[in-house]
KEKE-3310 file (N, C-alpha, C; in steps of 0.2 Angstrom, whole numbers, plus 5000, padded with zeros to 4 digits):
npx = (5037:5038:5025:5020:5026:5020:5007:5009:5013:5002:4993:4999:4997:4983:4975:4963:4953:4950:4941:4949:4946:4934:4940:4949:4940:4934:4943:4946:4957:4971:4978:4967:4952:4936:4923:4927:4923:4926:4922:4927:4921:4926:4938:4936:4934:4945:4957:4972:4985:4985:4996:5005:5012:5021:5016:5026:5036:5027:5024:5036:5039:5029:5032:5045:5043:5034:5042:5053:5047:5044:5057:5065:5058:5060:5073:5074:5067:5073:5087:5094:5094:5084:5068:5059:5046:5034:5038:5045:5034:5028:5038:5038:5025:5026:5035:5027:5017:5023:5027:5014:5011:5020:5018:5005:5007:5014:5005:5002:4994:4978:4968:4957:4958:4964:4951:4941:4929:4929:4941:4936:4926:4934:4942:4940:4944:4957:4962:4963:4972:4984:4986:4988:5000:5009:5008:5013:5027:5031:5029:5039:5050:5051:5051:5057:5059:5054:5044:5035:5031:5024:5014:5006:4997:4987:4979:4970:4961:4954:4948:4940:4931:4925:4919:4909:4902:4898:4895:4889:4894:4899:4913:4920:4922:4934:4942:4941:4948:4960:4962:4963:4975:4985:4984:4987:5000:5006:5005:5012:5024:5028:5028:5039:5049:5063:5066:5054:5043:5031:5028:5032:5023:5011:5011:5011:4998:4990:4993:4987:4974:4971:4974:4964:4953:4956:4954:4941:4933:4936:4929:4916:4917:4920:4908:4902:4911:4919:4933:4948:4961:4974:4969:4965:4978:4984:4975:4976:4989:4991:4982:4988:5000:4996:4989:4999:5011:5009:5008:5021:5028:5022:5025:5039:5047:5051:5060:5069:5074:5080:5090:5098:5112:5119:5111:5108:5112:5116:5114:5104:5094:5091:5087:5075:5068:5068:5060:5048:5045:5044:5033:5023:5024:5021:5007:5004:5011:5003:4991:4995:5000:4988:4980:4988:4990:4980:4968:4971:4985:4990:4986:4993:5007:5007:5007:5018:5028:5030:5040:5053:5054:5054:5066:5076:5075:5078:5092:5098:5096:5101:5093:5089:5082:5075:5075:5062:5054:5056:5050:5036:5034:5034:5023:5013:5014:5010:4997:4993:4995:4984:4974:4974:4971:4958:4951:4953:4946:4933:4931:4931:4920:4910:4910:4906:4893:4890)
npy = (4945:4932:4929:4931:4920:4910:4911:4908:4894:4889:4891:4883:4870:4869:4873:4879:4879:4895:4910:4923:4937:4938:4937:4947:4958:4956:4960:4972:4977:4987:4989:4987:4985:4977:4970:4959:4951:4942:4940:4935:4934:4935:4929:4915:4899:4895:4897:4905:4896:4896:4908:4903:4901:4895:4896:4902:4907:4916:4925:4931:4936:4946:4954:4958:4965:4975:4983:4986:4994:5006:5010:5011:5020:5031:5033:5036:5048:5057:5055:5059:5072:5078:5083:5075:5069:5066:5061:5050:5042:5039:5032:5020:5016:5012:5001:4992:4990:4983:4972:4966:4963:4953:4943:4939:4934:4923:4916:4917:4926:4935:4946:4958:4965:4981:4993:5007:5009:5003:5010:5023:5021:5018:5028:5039:5032:5030:5043:5046:5036:5041:5053:5048:5041:5051:5061:5053:5051:5065:5066:5057:5064:5075:5071:5059:5041:5034:5043:5044:5031:5030:5039:5034:5026:5034:5036:5025:5031:5041:5032:5025:5035:5038:5026:5026:5038:5036:5023:5019:5011:5009:5011:5000:5001:4997:4999:5012:5016:5012:5021:5033:5031:5029:5042:5051:5047:5050:5064:5069:5063:5070:5083:5082:5079:5086:5089:5090:5098:5111:5109:5096:5089:5093:5087:5073:5073:5075:5064:5054:5058:5056:5042:5037:5041:5034:5021:5021:5026:5015:5005:5008:5009:4995:4989:4991:4991:4977:4970:4960:4958:4960:4965:4978:4983:4983:4992:5004:5007:5009:5020:5029:5032:5037:5049:5056:5057:5068:5078:5078:5083:5096:5102:5103:5092:5081:5087:5092:5081:5075:5084:5082:5074:5067:5058:5049:5034:5017:5013:5022:5019:5005:5005:5012:5003:4992:4997:4999:4985:4980:4987:4981:4968:4968:4967:4954:4947:4951:4945:4932:4930:4932:4921:4910:4910:4917:4930:4934:4932:4940:4953:4954:4953:4964:4974:4972:4973:4986:4990:4984:4992:5005:5005:5001:5011:5022:5019:5018:5031:5040:5046:5058:5056:5061:5054:5056:5058:5045:5037:5041:5037:5023:5022:5026:5016:5005:5008:5004:4990:4988:4991:4981:4970:4973:4972:4959:4953:4958:4951:4938:4938:4940:4928:4920:4923:4934)
npz = (5085:5088:5090:5077:5070:5077:5073:5060:5060:5066:5056:5046:5051:5052:5040:5030:5015:5008:5004:4997:4994:5003:5015:5016:5015:5028:5037:5033:5026:5019:5003:4995:4998:4997:4987:4974:4963:4948:4931:4916:4901:4889:4889:4890:4898:4903:4915:4922:4930:4948:4957:4970:4987:5001:5019:5027:5018:5010:5020:5022:5010:5008:5018:5015:5002:5006:5015:5007:4997:5003:5007:4996:4988:4997:4995:4981:4982:4990:4990:4978:4976:4968:4961:4955:4957:4951:4939:4943:4948:4935:4929:4937:4935:4922:4922:4930:4921:4911:4918:4921:4908:4905:4915:4912:4899:4902:4907:4921:4927:4925:4916:4909:4892:4888:4888:4882:4889:4901:4906:4907:4917:4928:4930:4940:4951:4948:4948:4962:4965:4958:4965:4978:4976:4972:4983:4993:4988:4990:5004:5008:5004:5012:5025:5038:5037:5048:5054:5043:5041:5053:5052:5042:5047:5051:5041:5042:5051:5044:5034:5042:5046:5034:5031:5040:5037:5023:5021:5032:5042:5058:5069:5081:5099:5104:5092:5090:5102:5097:5087:5094:5101:5091:5084:5095:5098:5085:5084:5095:5093:5081:5086:5094:5086:5079:5066:5060:5049:5044:5030:5028:5037:5031:5018:5022:5029:5017:5010:5018:5017:5003:5002:5010:5002:4990:4994:4999:4988:4979:4985:4982:4968:4964:4965:4953:4943:4938:4941:4942:4955:4949:4937:4942:4945:4933:4925:4933:4933:4919:4916:4925:4919:4906:4911:4918:4911:4901:4911:4916:4905:4904:4917:4916:4921:4914:4904:4913:4918:4907:4905:4916:4916:4925:4930:4921:4921:4924:4937:4943:4934:4936:4949:4949:4941:4949:4960:4953:4950:4963:4967:4959:4962:4976:4976:4972:4983:4994:4992:4992:5005:5012:5007:5011:5024:5031:5037:5050:5052:5042:5046:5057:5053:5045:5054:5063:5053:5052:5061:5058:5046:5050:5058:5049:5040:5048:5051:5038:5032:5041:5050:5062:5078:5092:5109:5115:5104:5098:5107:5107:5094:5095:5103:5094:5085:5093:5094:5081:5082:5091:5083:5073:5081:5085:5073:5070:5081:5078:5067:5071:5080:5071:5064:5074:5075:5084)
capx = (5039:5036:5017:5019:5028:5015:5001:5011:5013:4995:4990:5001:4994:4976:4974:4957:4952:4946:4940:4954:4942:4930:4944:4952:4935:4932:4948:4946:4964:4973:4975:4961:4946:4930:4921:4931:4922:4928:4920:4929:4919:4930:4944:4934:4933:4952:4960:4979:4986:4986:5002:5005:5018:5019:5015:5032:5038:5022:5024:5043:5039:5025:5036:5051:5041:5032:5048:5057:5044:5045:5064:5067:5055:5063:5080:5073:5064:5078:5095:5097:5094:5079:5061:5055:5042:5029:5041:5046:5028:5028:5043:5036:5019:5028:5038:5022:5013:5027:5027:5008:5011:5025:5015:4999:5009:5017:4999:5001:4988:4973:4965:4954:4962:4962:4945:4939:4923:4932:4945:4932:4923:4939:4946:4940:4948:4964:4964:4965:4978:4989:4987:4991:5007:5012:5009:5018:5033:5032:5030:5046:5055:5052:5051:5061:5055:5049:5038:5030:5028:5019:5008:5002:4992:4982:4974:4964:4955:4950:4944:4934:4926:4922:4915:4903:4898:4896:4893:4885:4898:4902:4918:4919:4925:4942:4945:4941:4953:4967:4963:4966:4982:4989:4984:4991:5007:5009:5005:5017:5030:5029:5030:5046:5054:5066:5066:5047:5041:5024:5027:5032:5016:5005:5011:5009:4991:4987:4994:4982:4967:4970:4974:4957:4949:4957:4951:4933:4930:4936:4923:4910:4918:4920:4901:4900:4917:4921:4940:4952:4966:4979:4966:4966:4985:4985:4972:4978:4996:4990:4979:4992:5005:4992:4988:5005:5016:5008:5010:5029:5030:5020:5029:5046:5051:5054:5065:5074:5078:5084:5097:5102:5116:5122:5106:5108:5117:5113:5111:5097:5089:5090:5084:5068:5065:5067:5054:5042:5044:5042:5026:5019:5024:5017:5000:5004:5013:4998:4986:4998:5000:4981:4978:4992:4990:4973:4968:4974:4992:4991:4986:4999:5013:5007:5008:5025:5032:5032:5046:5059:5054:5056:5073:5081:5075:5082:5099:5100:5096:5104:5088:5090:5076:5076:5072:5055:5050:5056:5045:5029:5033:5032:5016:5008:5014:5006:4990:4992:4993:4977:4969:4974:4968:4951:4949:4953:4941:4927:4930:4929:4914:4906:4910:4902:4887:4888)
capy = (4941:4925:4929:4930:4913:4905:4911:4904:4887:4887:4891:4877:4864:4868:4877:4878:4884:4901:4916:4928:4943:4939:4937:4954:4963:4955:4963:4979:4978:4991:4995:4985:4981:4977:4964:4960:4945:4943:4936:4938:4929:4935:4924:4908:4896:4893:4902:4904:4892:4901:4909:4901:4900:4892:4901:4906:4911:4921:4931:4934:4940:4952:4959:4961:4969:4981:4986:4988:4999:5012:5012:5012:5027:5036:5034:5040:5054:5061:5054:5061:5079:5079:5085:5072:5065:5064:5057:5043:5038:5037:5026:5014:5013:5009:4995:4988:4988:4978:4966:4964:4959:4947:4938:4937:4930:4917:4912:4917:4930:4936:4953:4960:4969:4988:4996:5014:5009:5001:5015:5029:5019:5017:5035:5042:5028:5031:5050:5045:5032:5045:5058:5044:5040:5058:5063:5048:5053:5071:5065:5054:5069:5080:5067:5053:5035:5032:5047:5043:5025:5031:5043:5030:5023:5039:5035:5021:5035:5044:5027:5023:5040:5038:5020:5028:5043:5034:5016:5017:5006:5012:5007:4997:5005:4995:5002:5020:5017:5011:5027:5038:5030:5031:5049:5054:5045:5053:5071:5070:5062:5076:5089:5081:5078:5093:5090:5090:5105:5111:5106:5089:5087:5094:5081:5067:5073:5074:5057:5050:5059:5053:5035:5035:5042:5029:5015:5022:5026:5009:5001:5010:5007:4988:4987:4992:4989:4970:4969:4956:4962:4962:4970:4984:4985:4985:4999:5009:5010:5012:5026:5034:5034:5041:5055:5059:5059:5075:5082:5079:5088:5103:5105:5103:5087:5077:5091:5093:5074:5075:5088:5079:5068:5063:5053:5044:5029:5011:5012:5025:5015:4999:5007:5014:4997:4988:5000:4997:4978:4978:4989:4976:4961:4968:4965:4946:4945:4952:4940:4925:4930:4930:4914:4904:4910:4919:4937:4936:4933:4945:4959:4954:4954:4971:4979:4970:4975:4994:4990:4984:4997:5011:5004:5001:5018:5027:5017:5019:5038:5044:5051:5060:5055:5061:5049:5057:5056:5038:5034:5042:5033:5017:5023:5026:5009:5001:5009:5000:4983:4987:4991:4975:4966:4975:4969:4952:4952:4959:4945:4932:4939:4940:4921:4916:4926:4939)
capz = (5080:5090:5089:5070:5068:5080:5069:5054:5062:5067:5049:5043:5054:5051:5035:5027:5009:5010:4999:4998:4995:5008:5021:5016:5017:5035:5041:5031:5025:5014:5000:4991:5002:4993:4983:4967:4959:4941:4926:4910:4897:4883:4890:4890:4905:4905:4920:4923:4936:4953:4960:4977:4991:5008:5024:5029:5012:5008:5024:5021:5003:5009:5023:5011:4997:5009:5018:5001:4993:5007:5008:4989:4986:5001:4992:4975:4983:4994:4989:4972:4975:4963:4962:4949:4960:4946:4934:4947:4948:4928:4928:4941:4932:4915:4924:4932:4915:4908:4923:4920:4901:4905:4919:4908:4893:4905:4910:4928:4929:4920:4917:4903:4888:4889:4884:4884:4893:4908:4908:4909:4923:4933:4930:4946:4956:4946:4950:4969:4965:4956:4970:4983:4975:4972:4990:4996:4987:4993:5011:5009:5002:5017:5032:5038:5036:5054:5054:5037:5043:5059:5050:5037:5051:5052:5035:5044:5054:5038:5031:5046:5046:5028:5031:5044:5033:5016:5021:5038:5046:5064:5072:5088:5105:5104:5086:5092:5106:5093:5083:5098:5103:5085:5083:5100:5097:5079:5085:5100:5089:5076:5090:5097:5080:5078:5059:5057:5046:5041:5023:5028:5040:5026:5013:5026:5029:5011:5008:5022:5014:4996:5003:5012:4996:4985:4997:5000:4981:4976:4988:4978:4961:4963:4965:4946:4938:4940:4939:4947:4958:4944:4933:4945:4945:4926:4923:4937:4930:4912:4916:4928:4914:4902:4914:4921:4906:4899:4917:4917:4900:4906:4922:4915:4924:4909:4901:4918:4919:4901:4905:4921:4913:4930:4932:4915:4923:4925:4944:4943:4930:4940:4955:4947:4938:4955:4963:4949:4951:4970:4968:4956:4966:4982:4976:4973:4990:4999:4991:4994:5012:5015:5006:5014:5032:5034:5038:5056:5052:5037:5049:5062:5049:5043:5060:5065:5048:5053:5066:5054:5041:5054:5061:5044:5037:5052:5050:5031:5030:5046:5053:5069:5081:5099:5113:5116:5097:5097:5112:5104:5088:5098:5106:5089:5082:5098:5092:5075:5085:5094:5078:5070:5086:5085:5067:5071:5086:5075:5062:5075:5083:5066:5062:5079:5075:5089)
cpx = (5037:5028:5016:5020:5023:5009:5003:5011:5006:4992:4992:4998:4986:4973:4968:4956:4948:4945:4944:4950:4938:4934:4947:4946:4933:4937:4949:4954:4965:4977:4968:4956:4940:4929:4924:4929:4923:4925:4922:4927:4923:4936:4943:4934:4940:4955:4967:4980:4988:4993:5001:5011:5016:5018:5021:5035:5034:5023:5031:5043:5035:5029:5041:5048:5038:5037:5052:5054:5045:5052:5067:5064:5058:5070:5079:5071:5069:5085:5098:5097:5090:5072:5057:5050:5036:5032:5043:5040:5027:5032:5041:5030:5021:5031:5032:5018:5017:5027:5020:5008:5015:5021:5009:5001:5012:5011:4998:4996:4984:4970:4962:4958:4959:4956:4943:4933:4925:4936:4941:4928:4928:4943:4946:4944:4956:4967:4967:4971:4984:4991:4990:4998:5011:5013:5013:5025:5035:5033:5037:5051:5056:5052:5055:5056:5051:5043:5033:5027:5022:5013:5004:4996:4986:4977:4968:4959:4951:4946:4938:4929:4922:4917:4908:4899:4895:4893:4889:4888:4902:4908:4917:4923:4933:4945:4945:4947:4960:4968:4966:4973:4987:4989:4988:4998:5010:5010:5011:5024:5033:5031:5037:5051:5057:5066:5059:5045:5034:5023:5027:5025:5011:5005:5009:5001:4987:4987:4988:4975:4966:4971:4967:4952:4949:4953:4943:4930:4930:4931:4917:4911:4918:4913:4899:4905:4920:4928:4944:4957:4971:4976:4966:4973:4986:4982:4974:4985:4995:4987:4984:4998:5002:4991:4994:5010:5015:5010:5017:5031:5028:5024:5036:5050:5054:5060:5071:5078:5082:5091:5101:5106:5119:5117:5105:5113:5113:5110:5105:5092:5087:5086:5076:5064:5063:5061:5048:5040:5041:5035:5021:5018:5021:5010:4999:5006:5007:4993:4988:4998:4993:4979:4982:4992:4983:4974:4971:4981:4994:4991:4991:5006:5013:5009:5016:5030:5034:5038:5052:5060:5057:5064:5078:5081:5079:5090:5102:5101:5098:5099:5089:5083:5078:5073:5064:5051:5050:5051:5038:5028:5031:5025:5011:5008:5010:4999:4988:4991:4986:4972:4968:4970:4960:4948:4948:4947:4934:4926:4928:4922:4908:4905:4906:4895:4885:4886)
cpy = (4933:4924:4928:4923:4908:4905:4907:4897:4885:4886:4884:4870:4863:4873:4875:4882:4890:4906:4922:4935:4944:4940:4945:4959:4962:4959:4970:4981:4983:4987:4993:4981:4982:4971:4965:4953:4946:4938:4938:4933:4929:4931:4917:4906:4895:4899:4900:4900:4897:4902:4907:4900:4897:4898:4905:4910:4917:4927:4935:4938:4946:4957:4962:4966:4976:4986:4989:4994:5006:5014:5014:5019:5032:5038:5038:5047:5059:5061:5057:5068:5081:5081:5081:5067:5062:5059:5050:5039:5035:5031:5020:5011:5010:5002:4990:4986:4982:4971:4962:4960:4953:4941:4935:4933:4924:4913:4912:4921:4932:4943:4955:4965:4977:4990:5003:5014:5008:5007:5021:5027:5020:5023:5038:5039:5030:5038:5050:5041:5036:5050:5054:5043:5046:5061:5059:5050:5060:5070:5062:5059:5074:5077:5061:5047:5033:5036:5046:5036:5025:5034:5039:5027:5028:5038:5030:5025:5038:5038:5025:5028:5040:5032:5022:5033:5040:5027:5014:5012:5009:5008:5005:5002:5003:4998:5009:5021:5017:5018:5033:5037:5031:5038:5053:5053:5049:5061:5072:5068:5067:5082:5088:5080:5085:5094:5090:5097:5105:5108:5099:5086:5088:5089:5075:5067:5072:5067:5052:5051:5056:5045:5033:5036:5037:5022:5015:5022:5019:5004:5002:5008:5000:4985:4987:4990:4982:4969:4964:4961:4965:4966:4977:4987:4987:4992:5005:5012:5012:5019:5031:5036:5039:5048:5059:5061:5066:5080:5084:5083:5095:5106:5105:5097:5083:5080:5091:5086:5073:5078:5085:5073:5064:5057:5047:5038:5023:5010:5016:5021:5009:5000:5009:5007:4992:4991:4999:4990:4977:4981:4984:4970:4962:4966:4957:4944:4946:4947:4933:4925:4928:4923:4909:4904:4912:4927:4939:4937:4939:4952:4960:4956:4961:4976:4978:4973:4982:4994:4990:4990:5004:5011:5005:5008:5023:5025:5019:5027:5042:5049:5052:5061:5056:5055:5050:5056:5049:5035:5035:5038:5026:5017:5022:5019:5004:5002:5005:4993:4983:4987:4985:4970:4967:4972:4962:4950:4953:4953:4939:4932:4938:4932:4917:4919:4930:4945)
cpz = (5082:5089:5081:5068:5071:5076:5062:5055:5063:5060:5045:5045:5053:5046:5031:5020:5011:5004:5001:4999:5001:5015:5021:5018:5025:5039:5039:5030:5019:5009:4996:4994:4998:4989:4976:4963:4952:4937:4919:4904:4890:4883:4890:4897:4907:4909:4921:4930:4942:4955:4967:4980:4997:5013:5026:5023:5010:5013:5024:5015:5004:5013:5019:5006:5000:5012:5012:4998:4997:5006:5001:4987:4990:4997:4986:4976:4986:4993:4983:4971:4969:4965:4957:4952:4955:4941:4937:4947:4941:4927:4931:4938:4925:4917:4926:4926:4911:4912:4921:4913:4901:4909:4915:4902:4896:4907:4917:4931:4924:4921:4910:4899:4890:4885:4887:4889:4901:4911:4911:4916:4929:4934:4937:4951:4955:4948:4958:4969:4963:4962:4976:4982:4975:4979:4994:4995:4990:5000:5012:5008:5008:5024:5032:5038:5042:5055:5049:5039:5048:5056:5045:5041:5052:5046:5037:5048:5049:5035:5035:5046:5039:5028:5035:5040:5027:5016:5027:5042:5052:5066:5079:5093:5105:5098:5087:5097:5102:5089:5088:5100:5097:5084:5088:5099:5091:5080:5090:5097:5085:5080:5093:5092:5078:5070:5056:5055:5044:5035:5024:5031:5035:5021:5016:5027:5023:5009:5012:5019:5007:4997:5005:5006:4991:4988:4997:4993:4978:4979:4984:4971:4959:4963:4957:4941:4941:4937:4945:4950:4953:4938:4935:4944:4937:4924:4927:4934:4923:4912:4920:4923:4909:4904:4916:4916:4903:4905:4917:4911:4901:4911:4922:4918:4919:4906:4906:4918:4912:4901:4911:4919:4919:4932:4926:4916:4924:4932:4945:4940:4934:4946:4954:4944:4944:4959:4960:4950:4958:4970:4965:4960:4973:4982:4976:4980:4995:4998:4993:5001:5015:5014:5009:5021:5035:5036:5044:5056:5047:5041:5054:5059:5047:5048:5062:5060:5048:5057:5062:5049:5044:5056:5055:5040:5041:5052:5043:5030:5035:5049:5060:5073:5089:5103:5114:5110:5096:5101:5109:5098:5090:5100:5100:5085:5087:5096:5086:5077:5088:5089:5074:5075:5086:5079:5067:5076:5082:5070:5066:5078:5077:5064:5068:5080:5081:5087)
residu = (PHE:PHE:LEU:VAL:PHE:TYR:ARG:ILE:GLN:ASP:ALA:MET:SER:SER:ARG:GLN:PRO:MET:ASP:ILE:GLU:ALA:ALA:ARG:GLU:ARG:VAL:ASN:LEU:LEU:PRO:ASN:SER:GLY:PRO:ASN:ASN:VAL:SER:HIS:ALA:SER:HIS:GLY:ASN:LYS:LYS:PRO:PRO:PRO:LEU:SER:LEU:GLY:PRO:VAL:SER:SER:CYS:LEU:LEU:TYR:SER:SER:CYS:SER:CYS:SER:MET:VAL:LEU:VAL:ASN:LYS:MET:LEU:ALA:SER:SER:TYR:ASP:THR:THR:PHE:ASN:ILE:LEU:LEU:VAL:VAL:PHE:GLN:ALA:LEU:VAL:ALA:ILE:VAL:CYS:CYS:TYR:VAL:ALA:LYS:ALA:ALA:GLY:LYS:ILE:ASP:TYR:PRO:PRO:PHE:SER:LYS:ASP:ILE:ALA:LEU:GLN:TRP:LEU:PRO:VAL:ASN:VAL:PHE:PHE:CYS:MET:MET:LEU:PHE:THR:SER:MET:GLN:ALA:LEU:THR:HIS:ASN:ASN:VAL:PRO:MET:VAL:THR:VAL:PHE:LYS:ASN:ILE:ALA:ASN:ILE:PHE:ILE:ALA:ALA:GLY:ASP:TYR:LEU:PHE:PHE:ASN:LYS:PRO:SER:SER:SER:LEU:THR:GLN:LEU:ALA:PHE:GLY:VAL:MET:LEU:LEU:GLY:ALA:ILE:LEU:ALA:SER:HIS:LYS:ASP:ALA:HIS:ALA:THR:PHE:VAL:GLY:LEU:PHE:TRP:MET:LEU:CYS:ASN:CYS:VAL:PHE:THR:ALA:GLY:TYR:VAL:LEU:TYR:MET:LYS:HIS:ALA:THR:GLN:THR:VAL:LYS:LEU:SER:LYS:PHE:GLY:MET:VAL:TYR:PHE:ASN:ASN:VAL:LEU:ALA:ALA:LEU:ILE:LEU:VAL:PRO:VAL:THR:LEU:PHE:ASN:GLY:GLU:ALA:MET:ASP:PHE:TYR:ARG:ARG:GLU:ASP:LEU:HIS:ASN:PRO:TYR:TYR:PHE:VAL:THR:ASN:VAL:PHE:ALA:GLY:PHE:VAL:GLY:PHE:PHE:LEU:ASN:PHE:ALA:SER:LEU:SER:CYS:VAL:ALA:ALA:THR:GLY:PRO:THR:THR:TYR:ALA:ILE:VAL:GLY:SER:VAL:ASN:LYS:ILE:PRO:THR:SER:VAL:ILE:GLY:TRP:ALA:LEU:PHE:ASP:ALA:GLU:ILE:SER:LYS:GLU:ALA:PHE:PHE:PHE:ILE:CYS:VAL:SER:MET:MET:GLY:GLY:PHE:ILE:TYR:SER:TYR:SER:LYS:ILE:LYS:GLU:ALA:ARG:ASP:LYS:GLN:GLN:GLY:LYS)
# end
């Protein structure tokens, strides 16, 4: 944490204007890496005023949103004795759509209106997006928060493999070392976790695969479909709702929810609205953190943030973790720190022309 605030103070004292998208691409950050230059002629030359925060507040906002997103989804997925994972994704998508409309009406963000052509071009990305959210819910249903947090790092390995296969971008030796540490720690932690099951590990692996597919296909899609970050948020959630609402009717989740009168209460409603709002706001928090501090601090905050997420999740949901499993979880997290450092080093070497 001292390192985080040192980087924040350093950014405050010598901050330079920067291109947010270029910075995110240099450090290969999740979930939306790739060029996203936007030109909306239909909206004229007038652009909404940028949403901006200071270095400390932007880091705290990003950390809070990231941590809250995992914890509230865990609560919704496992604390209500339900299997409405697809319906929960629909609820959150609808809330995100409303947030997009409100923010656009207030002149804070901008994105193109819904069109069939853009929707069809963006549809393959959205399929990965929906599957990523669904498998994340399933993973949280069958696993404790620390294990899910650790296994999310494994998605970076699949992304790196895809970068090499599809974009001819090899990983550095330090990055490969980080992958080895993350993978070894995750495997040994799951082996020592008494509550780890084949079903839980299967859904975590599926989530890593679909997360990697989402990021890799987006790198391809953003070369042909020019959307802003909030344009991606808007189209992702509109398409998710259009695709998944019929699914909830077909598989019976909507009817089961209608029959569950114990869930028709303000608390459950507010929890779902909060989850959707945090999911929407996480996009703004990520961009603000990069803009206010730089990619180095963003990467460090993302790695450090896994610690409070795991600890709070362990405390809130009474997860039973053996000393051996806890040690290997820490080992896997250390791999995440090495990965962040390797990306920072690659960015610095690139700037210096090495």
